VEXDREN-2710 file (C-alpha; in Angstrom, 1 decimal):
% VEXDREN-2710
k/r/px/py/pz
1/MET/-0.1/49.2/-19.0
2/VAL/0.1/48.2/-15.3
3/LEU/-3.6/48.0/-15.2
4/VAL/-3.7/45.8/-18.3
5/ILE/-1.1/43.4/-16.7
6/LEU/-3.1/43.2/-13.5
7/VAL/-6.3/42.5/-15.3
8/ALA/-4.6/39.8/-17.4
9/LEU/-3.1/38.2/-14.3
10/ALA/-6.5/38.3/-12.6
11/VAL/-8.1/36.6/-15.6
12/ILE/-5.3/33.9/-15.7
13/ALA/-5.7/33.3/-12.0
14/LEU/-9.5/33.0/-12.3
15/VAL/-9.2/30.6/-15.3
16/GLY/-6.7/28.5/-13.4
17/TYR/-8.9/28.5/-10.3
18/LEU/-12.0/27.4/-12.4
19/LEU/-10.0/24.7/-14.2
20/GLN/-8.9/23.4/-10.8
21/GLU/-12.5/23.5/-9.6
22/ILE/-13.7/21.3/-12.4
23/ARG/-10.7/18.9/-12.5
24/ARG/-11.3/15.3/-11.6
25/PRO/-8.7/13.7/-9.4
26/ALA/-6.6/11.0/-11.0
27/ASN/-8.4/7.6/-11.4
28/TYR/-11.4/9.1/-9.5
29/PRO/-14.6/6.9/-9.9
30/PRO/-16.7/7.6/-13.0
31/GLY/-19.5/10.1/-12.9
32/PRO/-20.8/13.3/-14.5
33/ARG/-18.8/16.4/-15.0
34/TRP/-19.3/19.1/-12.4
35/LEU/-19.5/22.8/-12.4
36/PRO/-17.3/25.2/-10.4
37/PHE/-18.5/26.1/-6.9
38/VAL/-21.8/24.0/-7.0
39/GLY/-20.4/20.7/-8.4
40/ASN/-23.0/18.2/-9.3
41/THR/-25.5/19.5/-6.8
42/PRO/-28.1/21.1/-9.2
43/GLU/-28.0/18.1/-11.5
44/LEU/-28.3/15.5/-8.7
45/ARG/-31.3/17.4/-7.2
46/ARG/-33.1/17.6/-10.5
47/LEU/-32.5/13.9/-11.1
48/ALA/-33.6/12.9/-7.6
49/ARG/-36.8/15.0/-8.0
50/SER/-37.6/13.5/-11.4
51/ILE/-37.2/9.8/-10.4
52/GLY/-38.3/9.8/-6.8
53/GLY/-35.4/10.1/-4.4
54/GLN/-31.6/10.6/-4.0
55/HIS/-31.0/6.8/-3.7
56/LEU/-32.7/6.2/-7.1
57/ALA/-30.6/9.0/-8.7
58/PHE/-27.4/7.3/-7.5
59/GLU/-28.6/4.0/-9.0
60/ALA/-29.4/5.8/-12.3
61/LEU/-25.9/7.2/-12.4
62/SER/-24.4/3.8/-11.6
63/GLU/-26.3/2.3/-14.6
64/GLN/-25.3/5.2/-16.8
65/TYR/-21.6/4.9/-16.1
66/ARG/-21.7/1.1/-15.7
67/SER/-19.9/1.2/-12.3
68/PRO/-20.8/0.2/-8.8
69/VAL/-18.7/3.2/-7.5
70/ILE/-19.7/6.7/-8.6
71/GLY/-17.6/9.8/-8.2
72/LEU/-19.3/13.2/-7.6
73/LYS/-18.6/16.6/-6.3
74/LEU/-21.4/18.2/-4.2
75/GLY/-20.7/21.8/-3.6
76/ARG/-17.0/21.9/-2.8
77/GLU/-16.9/18.4/-1.4
78/TYR/-15.8/15.1/-3.1
79/VAL/-18.5/12.5/-2.6
80/VAL/-18.2/8.9/-3.7
81/VAL/-21.1/6.5/-3.6
82/ALA/-20.6/2.7/-3.2
83/LEU/-23.3/0.6/-4.7
84/GLN/-23.7/-3.2/-4.8
85/HIS/-22.5/-5.7/-2.2
86/ALA/-18.8/-5.9/-2.9
87/ALA/-18.2/-2.1/-2.8
88/VAL/-20.5/-1.6/0.3
89/ARG/-18.7/-4.4/2.2
90/GLU/-15.4/-2.9/1.3
91/VAL/-16.4/0.4/3.0
92/HIS/-17.7/-1.5/6.0
93/SER/-14.6/-3.6/6.5
94/LYS/-11.8/-1.1/6.1
95/GLU/-10.8/1.3/8.9
96/VAL/-9.8/4.0/6.4
97/PHE/-13.5/4.6/5.8
98/ASP/-14.4/4.9/9.6
99/GLY/-14.3/8.7/9.6
100/ARG/-17.3/11.1/9.6
101/PRO/-17.5/14.3/7.5
102/ASN/-16.5/17.6/9.0
103/ASN/-18.9/19.8/7.1
104/PHE/-21.4/22.6/7.9
105/PHE/-24.4/20.3/8.2
106/ILE/-22.7/17.9/10.7
107/ARG/-21.4/20.9/12.8
108/LEU/-24.8/22.6/12.8
109/ARG/-26.4/19.4/13.9
110/THR/-24.3/19.5/17.1
111/MET/-24.5/23.2/17.9
112/GLY/-21.6/24.3/15.7
113/THR/-19.2/21.6/16.8
114/ARG/-18.7/17.9/16.0
115/LEU/-19.9/16.1/19.2
116/GLY/-21.9/13.1/20.2
117/VAL/-21.1/9.6/18.9
118/THR/-22.8/9.2/15.5
119/CYS/-21.1/12.2/13.8
120/THR/-17.6/11.9/15.4
121/ASP/-14.5/9.7/14.8
122/GLY/-11.0/9.0/16.0
123/PRO/-10.0/8.7/19.7
124/PHE/-12.9/11.0/20.8
125/TRP/-15.5/8.7/19.1
126/ALA/-13.9/5.6/20.5
127/GLU/-13.8/6.9/24.1
128/HIS/-17.4/8.0/24.1
129/ARG/-18.8/5.0/22.2
130/ASN/-17.1/2.7/24.6
131/PHE/-18.5/4.7/27.5
132/VAL/-22.1/4.6/26.1
133/THR/-21.9/0.9/25.3
134/ARG/-20.5/0.0/28.7
135/HIS/-23.1/1.9/30.7
136/LEU/-26.1/1.0/28.6
137/ARG/-25.1/-2.7/29.2
138/GLN/-24.8/-2.0/33.0
139/ALA/-28.3/-0.6/32.9
140/GLY/-29.6/-3.8/31.3
141/TYR/-29.3/-3.1/27.6
142/GLY/-29.6/-6.3/25.6
143/ARG/-30.6/-8.2/28.7
144/GLN/-33.6/-8.9/30.9
145/PRO/-34.2/-5.3/32.0
146/MET/-34.5/-4.2/28.4
147/GLN/-37.0/-7.0/27.7
148/LEU/-39.1/-6.0/30.6
149/GLN/-39.2/-2.3/29.4
150/ILE/-40.3/-3.4/26.0
151/GLN/-43.0/-5.7/27.5
152/ASN/-44.2/-2.7/29.6
153/GLU/-44.5/-0.5/26.5
154/LEU/-46.2/-3.4/24.6
155/ASN/-48.8/-3.7/27.4
156/GLU/-49.6/0.0/27.2
157/LEU/-49.8/-0.1/23.4
158/THR/-52.1/-3.1/23.6
159/ASP/-54.4/-1.2/26.0
160/ILE/-54.5/1.8/23.7
161/ILE/-55.4/-0.3/20.7
162/ARG/-58.1/-2.1/22.7
163/ASP/-59.6/1.2/23.7
164/LEU/-59.9/2.2/20.1
165/LYS/-62.8/-0.3/19.8
166/GLU/-61.9/-1.0/16.2
167/GLU/-61.8/2.6/15.2
168/PRO/-59.5/3.1/12.1
169/VAL/-56.0/4.3/13.0
170/TRP/-52.6/4.8/11.5
171/PRO/-50.2/2.6/13.4
172/GLY/-47.4/5.2/12.7
173/SER/-49.2/7.6/15.1
174/LEU/-48.9/5.2/18.0
175/LEU/-45.6/3.5/17.6
176/PRO/-42.9/6.2/18.0
177/THR/-43.8/7.0/21.6
178/SER/-43.6/3.3/22.5
179/VAL/-40.1/2.9/21.0
180/ILE/-38.8/6.3/22.4
181/ASN/-39.9/5.4/25.9
182/VAL/-37.7/2.2/25.9
183/LEU/-34.8/4.4/24.9
184/TRP/-35.7/7.2/27.3
185/THR/-35.9/4.8/30.2
186/PHE/-32.4/3.6/29.6
187/THR/-31.1/7.1/29.2
188/THR/-33.0/8.9/32.0
189/GLY/-34.5/6.3/34.2
190/SER/-38.1/7.3/33.5
191/ARG/-40.8/7.3/30.8
192/ILE/-42.2/10.2/28.9
193/PRO/-46.0/10.5/29.3
194/ARG/-47.9/10.1/26.0
195/ASN/-49.8/13.3/26.7
196/ASP/-46.7/15.4/27.1
197/GLU/-47.0/18.2/24.6
198/ARG/-43.3/18.6/24.3
199/LEU/-42.9/15.0/23.2
200/THR/-45.6/15.6/20.5
201/ARG/-43.6/18.6/19.2
202/LEU/-40.3/16.7/19.2
203/LEU/-41.8/13.8/17.2
204/GLN/-43.1/16.4/14.7
205/LEU/-39.6/17.9/14.5
206/LEU/-38.0/14.5/13.9
207/GLN/-40.4/13.7/11.1
208/SER/-39.8/17.2/9.5
209/ARG/-36.1/16.8/9.8
210/SER/-36.2/13.4/8.1
211/LYS/-38.1/14.8/5.1
212/ALA/-36.0/18.0/4.8
213/PHE/-32.6/16.4/4.4
214/ASP/-30.9/13.5/2.7
215/MET/-28.0/11.4/3.8
216/SER/-25.5/13.8/2.1
217/GLY/-26.8/16.7/4.2
218/GLY/-28.9/18.2/1.5
219/ILE/-28.5/21.6/0.0
220/LEU/-27.5/23.0/3.4
221/SER/-24.3/20.9/3.5
222/GLN/-23.4/21.2/-0.2
223/LEU/-24.1/25.0/-0.5
224/PRO/-24.1/26.3/3.0
225/TRP/-23.9/30.0/1.9
226/LEU/-27.5/29.6/0.7
227/ARG/-28.7/29.8/4.3
228/HIS/-28.1/33.6/4.2
229/VAL/-30.3/33.9/1.1
230/ALA/-33.0/31.3/1.8
231/PRO/-32.9/30.1/5.4
232/GLU/-36.3/28.5/5.4
233/TRP/-36.0/26.7/2.0
234/THR/-32.6/25.2/2.8
235/GLY/-33.8/23.8/6.1
236/TYR/-31.5/26.1/8.1
237/ASN/-34.2/27.5/10.2
238/LEU/-35.8/24.1/10.8
239/LEU/-32.5/22.6/12.0
240/LYS/-31.9/25.6/14.3
241/ARG/-35.4/25.2/15.8
242/PHE/-34.8/21.5/16.1
243/ASN/-31.5/22.0/17.9
244/LYS/-32.9/24.7/20.3
245/GLU/-36.1/22.7/21.3
246/LEU/-34.3/19.4/21.6
247/ASN/-31.5/21.0/23.7
248/GLU/-34.0/22.6/26.0
249/PHE/-35.9/19.3/26.3
250/PHE/-32.8/17.4/27.3
251/MET/-31.3/20.0/29.6
252/ILE/-34.4/19.9/31.8
253/THR/-33.7/16.2/32.5
254/ILE/-29.9/16.7/32.7
255/ASP/-30.3/19.5/35.2
256/LYS/-32.7/17.4/37.3
257/HIS/-30.1/14.6/37.4
258/HIS/-27.4/17.0/38.5
259/LEU/-29.6/18.2/41.4
260/ASP/-30.4/14.8/42.8
261/TYR/-27.2/13.0/41.8
262/SER/-25.7/10.5/44.1
263/GLU/-23.0/7.9/43.3
264/ASP/-25.3/4.9/44.2
265/LYS/-27.5/5.9/41.2
266/CYS/-24.8/5.6/38.6
267/ASN/-26.0/2.2/37.4
268/ASP/-29.6/3.4/37.1
269/ASP/-29.3/5.2/33.8
270/LEU/-26.8/6.8/31.4
271/ILE/-27.1/10.4/32.6
272/TYR/-26.1/9.6/36.2
273/ALA/-23.2/7.5/34.9
274/TYR/-22.1/10.4/32.7
275/ILE/-22.3/12.9/35.5
276/LYS/-20.1/10.7/37.6
277/GLU/-17.5/10.8/34.7
278/MET/-17.8/14.6/34.5
279/LYS/-17.2/15.0/38.2
280/GLU/-14.1/12.7/38.0
281/HIS/-12.7/14.8/35.2
282/LYS/-13.8/18.3/36.4
283/ASP/-10.2/19.5/37.1
284/ASP/-8.9/18.2/33.7
285/PRO/-9.0/21.2/31.2
286/SER/-8.9/18.8/28.3
287/THR/-11.8/16.7/29.4
288/THR/-14.4/15.8/26.7
289/PHE/-17.1/15.0/29.2
290/THR/-19.4/18.0/29.2
291/ASN/-23.1/18.8/29.4
292/LEU/-23.1/19.7/25.7
293/GLN/-21.5/16.4/24.8
294/LEU/-24.0/14.5/27.0
295/THR/-26.8/16.4/25.2
296/MET/-25.5/15.3/21.8
297/ILE/-25.1/11.7/22.9
298/ILE/-28.8/11.7/24.0
299/LEU/-29.6/13.3/20.6
300/ASP/-27.8/10.5/18.8
301/ILE/-29.7/7.8/20.7
302/PHE/-33.0/9.6/20.2
303/ILE/-32.6/10.0/16.4
304/ALA/-31.0/6.7/15.6
305/GLY/-33.2/4.5/17.8
306/SER/-36.7/5.9/17.6
307/GLN/-37.6/6.6/14.0
308/THR/-36.1/3.7/12.1
309/THR/-37.5/1.1/14.5
310/SER/-41.0/2.6/14.7
311/VAL/-41.1/3.0/10.9
312/THR/-40.0/-0.7/10.4
313/ILE/-42.8/-1.9/12.7
314/ASP/-45.3/0.4/10.9
315/LEU/-44.3/-1.2/7.6
316/ALA/-44.6/-4.7/9.1
317/PHE/-48.2/-3.9/10.1
318/MET/-48.8/-2.5/6.6
319/MET/-47.6/-5.7/5.0
320/MET/-49.9/-7.8/7.3
321/VAL/-52.8/-5.8/5.8
322/LEU/-51.6/-6.2/2.3
323/LYS/-50.7/-9.9/2.7
324/PRO/-53.5/-11.4/4.9
325/GLU/-52.3/-14.9/4.1
326/ILE/-48.9/-14.0/5.7
327/GLN/-50.6/-12.6/8.7
328/ARG/-52.6/-15.8/9.2
329/LYS/-49.5/-17.9/8.9
330/MET/-47.7/-15.9/11.5
331/GLN/-50.6/-16.0/13.9
332/GLU/-50.8/-19.8/13.5
333/GLU/-47.1/-20.1/14.4
334/ILE/-47.5/-17.8/17.4
335/ASP/-50.6/-19.6/18.6
336/GLN/-48.8/-22.9/18.5
337/ASN/-45.8/-21.7/20.5
338/LEU/-47.2/-19.1/23.0
339/GLN/-50.2/-19.0/25.3
340/PRO/-52.8/-16.2/24.6
341/ASP/-51.7/-14.2/27.7
342/GLU/-48.0/-15.0/27.5
343/LEU/-45.9/-12.0/26.8
344/PRO/-43.3/-12.6/24.0
345/GLN/-39.7/-12.8/24.9
346/GLN/-36.4/-12.7/23.0
347/ILE/-35.9/-16.4/23.4
348/ASP/-39.1/-17.0/21.4
349/ARG/-37.4/-15.9/18.2
350/THR/-35.9/-19.4/17.7
351/ASN/-39.4/-21.0/18.0
352/LEU/-41.0/-18.5/15.6
353/PRO/-38.8/-18.7/12.5
354/TYR/-41.5/-17.6/10.1
355/THR/-42.2/-14.5/12.1
356/GLU/-38.5/-13.8/12.3
357/ALA/-38.2/-14.4/8.5
358/PHE/-41.1/-12.0/7.9
359/LEU/-39.3/-9.2/9.9
360/LEU/-36.1/-9.8/7.9
361/GLU/-38.0/-9.6/4.7
362/VAL/-39.6/-6.3/5.8
363/GLN/-36.1/-4.8/6.4
364/ARG/-34.8/-6.1/3.0
365/PHE/-37.9/-5.2/0.9
366/PHE/-38.3/-1.6/2.2
367/HIS/-34.6/-0.7/3.0
368/ILE/-35.9/2.4/4.9
369/VAL/-32.4/3.7/5.0
370/PRO/-31.6/3.3/1.3
371/VAL/-28.4/5.3/1.5
372/SER/-26.2/4.9/4.7
373/GLY/-23.3/6.8/6.0
374/PRO/-21.9/9.3/5.5
375/ARG/-18.3/8.2/6.1
376/ARG/-15.1/10.1/5.5
377/THR/-11.8/8.7/4.2
378/LEU/-9.1/9.1/6.9
379/ASP/-6.4/8.9/4.2
380/LYS/-6.1/8.4/0.5
381/CYS/-7.2/4.9/-0.5
382/THR/-8.8/2.8/-3.1
383/LEU/-12.4/1.6/-3.5
384/GLY/-13.5/-0.8/-6.2
385/GLY/-10.1/-0.2/-7.9
386/TYR/-10.5/3.6/-8.0
387/GLN/-8.4/6.2/-6.2
388/ILE/-10.2/8.1/-3.4
389/PRO/-8.7/11.3/-2.0
390/LYS/-8.3/11.8/1.7
391/ASN/-11.4/13.5/3.4
392/THR/-13.7/12.3/0.7
393/THR/-17.3/11.7/1.8
394/ILE/-18.4/8.1/1.2
395/LEU/-22.1/7.1/0.9
396/MET/-23.4/3.5/0.6
397/GLY/-26.4/2.5/-1.4
398/LEU/-28.0/-0.3/0.6
399/ARG/-31.0/-0.6/-1.7
400/THR/-28.8/-2.0/-4.4
401/VAL/-27.6/-4.6/-1.9
402/HIS/-31.1/-5.6/-0.8
403/MET/-32.6/-5.6/-4.3
404/ASP/-29.8/-7.3/-6.2
405/ALA/-31.5/-9.8/-8.5
406/GLU/-28.3/-11.9/-9.0
407/HIS/-28.3/-12.7/-5.3
408/TRP/-32.0/-12.6/-4.2
409/GLY/-33.5/-14.0/-7.5
410/ASP/-36.9/-12.2/-7.2
411/PRO/-36.2/-9.1/-5.0
412/GLU/-39.3/-7.3/-6.2
413/ASN/-41.5/-10.0/-4.5
414/PHE/-42.2/-9.9/-0.8
415/ARG/-41.4/-13.4/0.2
416/PRO/-40.3/-14.3/3.8
417/GLU/-39.5/-17.8/2.8
418/ARG/-36.3/-16.6/1.3
419/PHE/-34.8/-16.5/4.8
420/LEU/-35.8/-20.1/5.7
421/ASP/-33.9/-23.2/4.8
422/ALA/-35.2/-26.8/4.3
423/ASP/-35.2/-27.3/8.0
424/ASN/-37.2/-24.1/8.7
425/LYS/-34.1/-22.4/10.2
426/ILE/-33.1/-18.8/9.5
427/CYS/-30.6/-18.5/6.6
428/ASN/-29.5/-16.2/3.8
429/THR/-28.8/-13.2/6.0
430/GLU/-25.2/-12.5/5.0
431/ARG/-26.2/-9.6/2.6
432/LEU/-28.8/-8.1/4.8
433/THR/-27.2/-5.0/6.3
434/PRO/-29.8/-2.6/7.8
435/PHE/-27.6/-2.0/10.8
436/GLY/-24.3/-1.8/9.0
437/LEU/-21.2/-3.8/9.7
438/GLY/-17.8/-3.4/11.3
439/ARG/-16.7/-1.0/14.0
440/ARG/-19.5/1.5/13.2
441/ARG/-22.3/-1.0/13.4
442/CYS/-25.4/0.5/14.8
443/LEU/-25.4/0.7/18.6
444/GLY/-29.1/0.3/18.8
445/GLU/-29.3/-3.0/16.9
446/SER/-30.2/-5.2/19.9
447/LEU/-33.0/-2.9/21.0
448/ALA/-34.3/-2.4/17.5
449/ARG/-34.5/-6.1/16.8
450/SER/-36.1/-6.8/20.2
451/CYS/-38.7/-4.1/19.8
452/MET/-39.7/-5.2/16.3
453/PHE/-40.1/-8.8/17.3
454/MET/-41.9/-8.4/20.6
455/PHE/-44.2/-5.6/19.4
456/VAL/-45.2/-7.5/16.2
457/VAL/-45.7/-10.8/18.1
458/GLY/-47.5/-9.2/21.0
459/ILE/-50.0/-7.4/18.8
460/LEU/-50.7/-10.4/16.6
461/GLN/-51.4/-12.5/19.6
462/LYS/-54.4/-10.3/20.5
463/PHE/-55.5/-8.6/17.2
464/SER/-55.9/-9.1/13.5
465/LEU/-55.1/-6.2/11.2
466/HIS/-57.5/-5.2/8.4
467/ASN/-57.8/-2.4/5.9
468/ALA/-60.2/0.2/7.1
469/GLU/-63.5/0.1/5.2
470/GLY/-63.7/2.9/2.6
471/SER/-60.0/3.7/3.0
472/GLU/-57.4/3.6/0.3
473/GLU/-55.2/0.5/0.4
474/PRO/-51.7/1.2/1.8
475/GLN/-49.1/2.1/-0.8
476/LEU/-45.8/0.3/-1.2
477/LYS/-44.1/3.4/-2.5
478/LEU/-42.5/5.2/0.4
479/LEU/-42.0/8.9/1.0
480/PRO/-38.4/10.1/0.5
481/GLY/-36.1/11.6/3.2
482/ILE/-33.1/10.5/5.3
483/THR/-35.4/7.7/6.4
484/LEU/-38.1/6.4/3.9
485/SER/-41.5/6.1/5.5
486/PRO/-45.0/5.0/4.4
487/LYS/-47.7/7.3/3.3
488/PRO/-50.2/7.4/6.3
489/TYR/-52.8/4.7/6.0
490/LYS/-55.6/3.5/8.2
491/VAL/-56.1/0.0/9.6
492/VAL/-58.6/-1.6/12.0
493/PHE/-57.3/-3.8/14.9
494/ARG/-59.9/-6.4/15.5
495/LYS/-59.7/-8.4/18.7
496/ARG/-59.1/-12.1/18.2
END
């Protein structure tokens, strides 16, 4: 009898637990029912595979449930997706959405803890973001020193293209190193040689990481226990290798800075400034300024700044090949305002409105980060009129903002003129949000915009881009991942 009672109690407890697992919170945003333990993960992955990406799966669910806010459960985690301008702006504008998730994927990214700037929140995030912003600015970020560094990289890139002697090349194989070196100089005070084998390996890891995960952390975040069963398939081994190699790469530079540190160097680069802060807090047991945190800050700068910027420039070059009439119009504008050997500068943007409009349209049309975030709700709140529990992960579908027919009219058409008014001035940018909004707006926006403008103008001054003879025309459909990217294509840079 006792055994029967115990079994009955166990069954009741199990049923109660399963019912709790599948229960939707009160007034939670609409969405599909979920299963115990795995939530909507299997269904979302199937849908994403069948229609070409997680961002498209979110949009399909939004249409199915006729709501710009979708409520899911991925693994054991509540996940809400904000789509369309109003919901996305609400997330950007309210401090309750300023948190970052504290899940397995985020912790693994930073060696088992939550460190760095991108994946942290609260006072820790504020302290270190302020430090990074202040010292990058002291080193010349957003000012003349940054412009000179970009011009130096542009000169090297121009020389490399000239040496190709019109041999077909994929621009995406040349651009990442140029962008990374601008960031690296601010961070470490020196460049990375293009022939450095470690750099080649790191770029390969970054690309693999982008393809292996999505913005919600992928299967590794949603079902972390699977790493014990399938460490390679889940990307667990990839991320561990990525962490190990990147940490070793950074620590070589950090150790060198420790050895030759002197206080008069603290305005030279970010690492010297950070070491000074570490020395000032060395007797404080609660200090957050550590070598590991410095490594994670560099990792954040490296990931956030290099790939998205180089991919956007790559896509700009691709559109010049696909739209030669646009390329000619940009070159005419550049020729009228710059001398052939005059290096482009930031101040030239106001004199080259069509070129600036072209770059804005590239960012709108391709939305290479179609889902941004992830955020975490710091308290229970509302979004789009729905109740959102505390510690819910929030994702934002930027593609729905940039491809909204009600606002843009003909979003499927690539048309730079949409960003120019009757006086040929830049306009209509209020819904263009590739760098986010609010307190968590991208730290690298100034550098990204400068790199895109100066690289594109500098290359068009000296070369015309053409599809390589016998090569397949570049494809508009991008490859999925955390960051969307073009399928490799070949172009010929012909000297003007």
